[in-house]
C-alpha positions, 0 to 999 in steps of 0.5 A: 500500500502506498503512503497516499493509499494508507492516508485515504484508508485512515481518513475514510475510516475516521470519517475525515474527522480529527479524532481528538477535537473533531476538526474536519480541516488540515487532517493527517494520518498520524502514527499512534502512539508515539514510537511505533516506527521505532519499535519495528511495527509495520506501517498499517492503517491500524497503527494510524489515527486521523489528527488535525494540524492543530492537535499535531502542533500542540503535541509537538510543542507541549509534549501532549501525550496520546493518552489524552485522546478521547478515542479508545483503540 
């Protein structure tokens, strides 16, 4: 699966909505939780979540943890 195909699968599964705040613009398929890539986990849609750029920026600037996301995995 190409990265764009995976992105489309994740966005569709999550109904094109940020799974933290409900925003429907500026969305990205983001790996969850932090560290999947570094633990040898394959890049699959099940390892991704739809987040908006605001949530991703907040995560990077404030050490926001994915434990605060309202969605259960």
